[in-house]
N, C-alpha and C positions, 0 to 999 in steps of 0.2 A: 578430794581424795581420788587418786588415780586407781582405776580398776586394773585387774590383770587382763589377760587376753585368752580368747578361745582359739581353737585350731580351725584352719580352713579345711572344709570337708574333702577337698581334692588333694591339696598339697600337704596337709598336716601341719603347715606353718602357722605360727601364732597370729591371731587377728581378733578384733572385736573385744569390747569390754566384757569382763566377767563380773558376776554379782558378788564374788567373794570379798572384794575390797570396797564394795559400796556401803557396807555397814560393818560394825565391829563383829568379827566372827565369834567372839566369846558370847555375845548376846544371842546369836543364832543357836549356838550349841547349848546355852543355858535353857532356851525355849525347847529345844529338841530333847533335853534331859537324857542325854546319852551317858551310859554308865559302863564301867568295866564289865566285860563279858557279853555285852550286847552284840547283835549281828546287824550291821548297818549296810544299807544299799544306797549308793549314789547313782541314780538312774539318769543317764545323760550327763556324765561327769565332766566332759570337756577336759581341761588340764588336770582336774582332780584335786583342786585345793581343799574342797570339803572332805573328800575321801582321805587325804593325808592327815588332816586334823582329826577326823573320826578315828583313824587307825591308832593315833596316839592315845585317844581317850578310851577306846574299848580295851586296849592293852593286849597282853599275850593270851588272855582267855577269850577274847572276842574275835570278831571277823568283820572285814569290810569287803563288800563287793562293789566294784566300780565298772559301770558299763557305758560305752559310747560307740557310735558308729564309725568313728575316725581312727584308723589304725595308728596314725602318727601320735595322736593324743594318748592312746593306750600304751604304746611303746614308751613314750616319755614318762608317763605315770609309773609304769612298772620299773623303769630305771631309777626314778626318784625314790620309790618305796624300797628298792633293794639297797640303794646307797644310804638310806636312813635306818636300815635294819627293821623295816616294818614288814615282817614276813607274813603277817595275817591280813595283808591287803591283796586281794585278787582282782586284777584289772583285766577286763575281757572285752573284745570287740563284740558288741551286740546292739541290735536295733530295738529300742524300748517300745516301739509301736507294734512289735511282734511278741510272741511268747518268750518269756525270760528264761534263761538257763539256770533256774533255781527250783528247788522242790517247794511244794505247798507249805505254808505256815513256817517258813524258815528264817524270816527277817523280823527283828525287833523294831527297828526304826528305818523308814525309807525316806528318801529326799529326792524331790524333783526341783533342782535348783536352776531357775531361769531357762527352762527348756520348753515349757508348754506354749509359749508364744511363737515358737518356730513353726511355720505353716504346716509341714507334714505331721508334726506332733499335735498341733491344734486340731487338725482334721481327724486325728486318731485318739483324741482324749478318752473316749469311752473305753477303747481297747487298752490304753495305758493304765487307766484307773482300775479296770477289771483285773489286769495282771498284778497290779500293786496289791489289790485286795487278796488275790490268791496267795501271794508270797508272804504277806504279813501274818504274824502270829495273832491269835486272839489277844486283845489288849495292846497290840502293837500300835505304832503311831506313824503317820505319814505327814511330812512337812513339804509345803509347796512355797517356793520363793519366786516372786515375780517383781518386775519393776513397777513402781508407782506411776500413775498418769503424769504427775508433775515433776518426776525426776529429770535432772538436766542431761543425763546420759542414759544409754540403754537403747533398746530397739525403737523403731519409729512408733510414735504414739498410736497410730492406727493398729499396730500389732499387739499393744499391751493389753493384758487381761485384768479387768477389775476383780478384786477379791470376791465380790458377790457372784460373778460368773463361775469362778472356781468352786465356791461353796455349793452352788446349785448343781454343777456337773458332778461333783463328788457325791453329793446326796443321792443323785439318780443312780449312782453305782454302788450304793450301800455303805457310805461313809457318814459318820457323825462329826460335825464340826466341834472342835475343842476351843480354839482361840484364833484370833487374827492379830498378829503383832505388827504394828506399823513402825518401821525403822527409818522413815523419811523417804529415802530414795527407793527402798524396796519394802515389801511386806512378806511376812512368813505366816501362812495359814496352816494350822495344825488340825489333823483329823484322826479318827480312830475307826476301824471297821465296825459296823454294827453287828450285833450278835446274831441277828436273824439271817 
């Protein structure tokens, strides 16, 4: 299965495989349990494939926020959302390793889709997770997708993050693990902010 492509951070042109096509997106969204009216955050959205599907699922009563550091990706995603009539998708240039432009407890479901292995994000995981905890509502959920160690495509194996490392890092930032779904080439780890 061919994956999509991410944007080059300098030119904004498409490159590199995206995790969206590495597993059945329906399986991902079934695990995320996204419902009409939810507020979804795609942090590090790249081309925004997950954000576009989420916007369809949350419907006119929901909202999707899609953040990425690459202006070209955000411009492309905004154009696609407009063409598809997805008025409740807000794409914004933002660095997810810094404070997010969202109020406290404003997000129902957050997603970090194959971004944690990127070195600047890996180095800032604590800051990323702290911000995700801040913006998630009580009872909200955070999904983390990363490539499996044995996947034939994806980032170099030395950059891949085992699920156990993600679970430990999120636990240190006040998250409780809910499940780890193995999709073969990728895994989706689900978390909830602890009440304390």
